[in-house]
C-alpha positions in Angstrom: 18.0 -16.1 4.6 16.2 -18.8 2.7 12.8 -19.5 1.2 11.1 -16.1 1.5 8.8 -16.8 -1.4 8.1 -20.5 -1.0 6.0 -22.8 -3.2 5.0 -22.3 -6.4 -16.7 7.0 -8.7 -19.2 9.4 -9.0 -18.1 12.9 -8.3 -20.1 13.1 -5.1 -19.3 9.6 -3.8 -21.5 7.7 -1.4 -22.2 8.2 2.3 -20.0 6.8 5.1 -19.6 3.1 5.1 -21.6 1.1 7.6 -20.6 -1.7 9.9 -21.0 -4.5 7.4 -18.2 -5.7 5.0 -17.6 -3.6 1.9 -19.2 -5.0 -1.3 -17.1 -6.2 -4.2 -16.1 -4.2 -7.2 -15.9 -5.9 -10.6 -12.5 -5.4 -12.2 -14.2 -4.3 -15.5 -16.5 -1.8 -13.9 -14.2 1.2 -14.3 -14.9 2.1 -10.6 -11.8 2.7 -8.5 -11.5 0.4 -5.5 -9.7 3.0 -3.5 -9.8 6.7 -4.1 -8.2 9.6 -2.4 -9.6 13.1 -3.1 -7.7 16.3 -2.4 -6.1 15.1 0.7 -4.4 17.7 3.0 -2.6 16.5 6.1 -0.8 18.5 8.8 1.6 17.4 11.5 0.9 20.3 13.9 1.7 23.5 12.0 3.6 21.6 9.3 1.7 20.7 6.1 2.7 17.2 5.1 0.4 16.6 2.2 -1.0 19.2 -0.2 -4.2 18.2 -2.2 -3.1 14.7 -3.0 -5.5 12.6 -5.2 -5.2 9.1 -6.6 -7.4 6.4 -7.9 -6.5 2.7 -7.5 -8.4 0.1 -9.5 -9.0 -3.5 -8.7 -5.9 -5.7 -9.3 -3.5 -2.8 -9.7 -0.1 -2.3 -8.1 0.0 1.4 -7.6 3.4 2.8 -6.4 4.1 6.0 -4.5 7.7 7.1 -4.9 9.7 10.0 -3.6 12.6 10.9 -1.3 12.6 11.0 2.5 10.2 13.6 3.8 8.1 13.6 0.6 4.9 12.6 2.5 4.7 9.0 1.3 4.3 7.3 4.6 1.9 10.0 5.8 -0.3 9.3 2.8 -0.4 5.6 3.6 -1.0 6.2 7.3 -3.9 8.6 6.5 -5.5 6.0 4.1 -5.2 3.4 6.9 -6.8 5.8 9.4 -3.8 6.5 11.6 -3.8 10.2 10.7 -6.9 12.3 10.2 -6.7 14.7 7.2 -7.3 18.5 7.5 -9.2 18.4 4.2 -10.1 15.8 1.6 -11.5 12.3 1.8 -10.7 8.6 1.5 -13.2 6.3 -0.3 -13.5 2.6 -0.6 -15.9 1.4 -3.4 -17.1 5.0 -3.5 -18.0 4.9 0.2 -16.5 7.5 2.4 -14.3 5.9 5.1 -12.5 9.1 6.1 -14.0 9.1 9.6 -13.6 5.4 10.3 -11.1 4.2 12.9 -8.2 2.0 11.6 -9.6 -1.3 12.9 -12.9 -0.6 11.1 -11.1 0.2 7.9 -9.2 -3.1 8.3 -12.5 -5.0 8.6 -13.6 -3.4 5.4 -10.4 -4.4 3.7 -7.8 -1.6 4.0 -4.8 -3.2 5.7 -1.2 -1.8 6.1 2.2 -3.3 6.5 3.9 -0.5 8.3 7.4 0.9 7.8 9.8 -0.9 10.1 7.4 -3.9 10.4 6.2 -3.2 14.0 6.1 -6.8 15.0 5.9 -8.1 18.6 9.5 -9.4 19.0 8.7 -11.4 22.1 5.8 -13.2 20.4 6.2 -16.2 18.1 5.7 -16.1 14.4 2.3 -17.7 14.8 1.2 -15.4 17.6 2.0 -12.4 15.4 -0.1 -13.8 12.6 -2.9 -14.4 15.1 -2.8 -10.6 15.9 -3.5 -9.9 12.3 -6.4 -12.4 12.2 -8.1 -10.5 15.1 -9.2 -7.8 12.6 -9.9 -10.1 9.7 -12.4 -9.0 7.1 -15.4 -11.4 7.0 -15.6 -13.8 4.1 -11.9 -13.7 3.1 -9.8 -16.7 2.1 -6.5 -15.9 3.8 -5.8 -18.0 6.8 -2.6 -18.7 8.8 -2.2 -22.0 6.9 -2.5 -20.1 3.6 0.3 -17.8 4.7 2.4 -20.8 5.5 1.8 -22.1 2.0 3.2 -18.9 0.6 6.1 -18.6 3.0 7.0 -22.2 3.3 9.7 -21.7 5.9 7.3 -20.3 8.5 5.5 -23.5 9.3 8.5 -25.2 10.7 9.5 -22.0 12.6 6.0 -20.9 13.7 6.9 -21.2 17.4 10.2 -19.1 17.1 10.2 -15.6 18.5 10.1 -13.0 15.7 12.8 -11.0 17.5 15.2 -13.9 16.6 14.5 -13.7 12.9 16.5 -11.9 10.2 15.2 -8.6 8.8 13.9 -10.2 5.6 12.2 -12.9 7.6 10.5 -10.4 9.8 9.3 -8.5 6.8 7.7 -11.7 5.5 6.0 -12.2 8.8 4.7 -8.6 8.7 3.3 -9.2 5.2 1.7 -12.5 6.4 0.2 -10.7 9.4 -1.5 -8.3 7.0 -2.7 -11.1 4.7 -4.5 -13.0 7.4 -6.7 -9.8 7.9 -8.0 -10.6 4.4 -7.3 -7.2 2.8 -8.8 -6.0 -0.4 -6.3 -3.2 -0.6 -2.9 -4.0 0.8 -0.8 -1.0 1.8 2.9 -1.7 1.8 5.2 0.9 3.4 8.9 0.7 2.4 9.2 -3.1 2.0 12.9 -2.7 1.0 13.9 -0.5 3.9 17.1 -1.8 5.6 17.3 -5.0 3.6 20.0 -6.3 1.4 19.2 -6.2 -2.4 19.0 -10.0 -2.7 16.5 -10.1 0.1 14.5 -7.3 -1.5 14.3 -9.3 -4.7 12.9 -12.3 -2.7 10.4 -10.1 -0.9 9.1 -8.6 -4.2 9.2 -12.0 -5.8 6.2 -13.0 -3.7 3.9 -10.3 -5.2 2.7 -12.2 -8.3 1.5 -15.1 -6.1 -0.3 -12.7 -3.7 -1.8 -10.7 -6.5 -3.2 -13.9 -8.1 -5.6 -14.1 -5.2 -7.3 -10.9 -6.3 -5.6 -8.4 -4.0 -5.0 -4.7 -5.0 -1.7 -3.2 -3.7 -0.7 0.4 -2.9 3.0 0.5 -2.1 5.4 3.2 -0.9 9.0 2.8 -2.0 12.2 4.7 -2.1 13.8 2.1 -4.4 12.5 3.6 -7.7 13.8 0.9 -9.9 11.9 -1.7 -7.9 8.7 0.3 -7.9 8.9 0.8 -11.6 9.4 -2.9 -12.1 6.3 -4.1 -10.2 3.9 -1.2 -10.6 1.1 -0.7 -13.1 0.8 3.0 -12.1 3.2 5.3 -10.3 2.9 8.7 -8.5 5.9 10.7 -7.4 5.6 13.0 -4.4 7.9 15.9 -3.5 7.4 17.9 -0.3 3.8 16.7 -0.1 2.8 17.5 -3.7 2.4 15.3 -6.8 5.1 15.9 -9.3 4.6 13.0 -11.7 1.8 10.4 -12.3 1.4 7.8 -15.0 2.3 4.3 -16.2 5.9 3.2 -15.7 6.1 2.2 -19.4 5.3 5.8 -20.4 7.8 7.7 -18.2 11.5 8.2 -18.9 14.3 8.1 -16.4 14.8 11.8 -16.9 11.2 12.5 -16.1 11.3 10.4 -12.9 14.6 12.0 -11.8 13.2 15.5 -12.4 10.0 14.7 -10.5 11.9 13.0 -7.6 14.4 15.8 -7.1 12.2 18.7 -8.1 14.2 19.7 -11.1 11.3 21.1 -13.1 7.9 22.7 -12.6 5.4 20.8 -10.5 2.3 22.6 -11.9 -0.2 20.0 -13.0 0.5 16.3 -13.5 -2.0 14.4 -15.7 -4.3 12.1 -13.7 -5.7 8.7 -14.7 -9.3 8.8 -15.9 -9.3 12.5 -16.8 -8.7 11.9 -20.5 -5.0 13.1 -20.4 -2.0 11.0 -21.3 0.3 13.7 -20.0 2.9 12.2 -17.6 4.9 15.3 -16.9 3.6 18.4 -15.3 3.2 21.6 -17.3 
């Protein structure tokens, strides 16, 4: 595959968000752009998430790591509005979006690239991008042409069916489809899943160019080394609970391994903004 990365709040929060586009947050305001508070999610009788909280600030790459079944994808899907929580809330700019449908969250700027890409294989590259543009947030700068500028191979192959593309190329189209919705928070679910390591490197190589446009990214990743390389903040989940949270530069491989596999107590990880530098529970 060639040319994947072408070219150069307050404790109480606010009320539910209205129908207009969400307002901006200054990067130096100290206000999280996205906040999850004590999220509990069930799949039937099974509890998938247990009191998960996180705060993502403008311009951050926040990574959720953990093994299969840890609850990572459930967390992203709940933030995107595809699951309703049993308890807890999701806030954007301090505004409660917990009850908003997925398409309304997208118009406010929460957009997800789902695990497995979920493209329309019988449609062309450009038609898939047009699907993303259907729910575009007003006032954004991302267009289909802008996506072609980032992924320079797409322009020449815009009429090709996506089902004929390689896995890495399909992943790039899935990212492009999300970008044309003009997200403020881009949710990336398992970008590396099923892809060769060299393709994964190319996919992640596009992040600096995308982040330069002012996007904030929340990503889910099983590839821990890749997550640690690109993230400004990480959180490890195990069986739906937080076992580690902190800056990648401040965690050791042993701490990550213990949190990932549950080799130590998972009592109380330090959380950003609470005046604790503790990165390991207990």
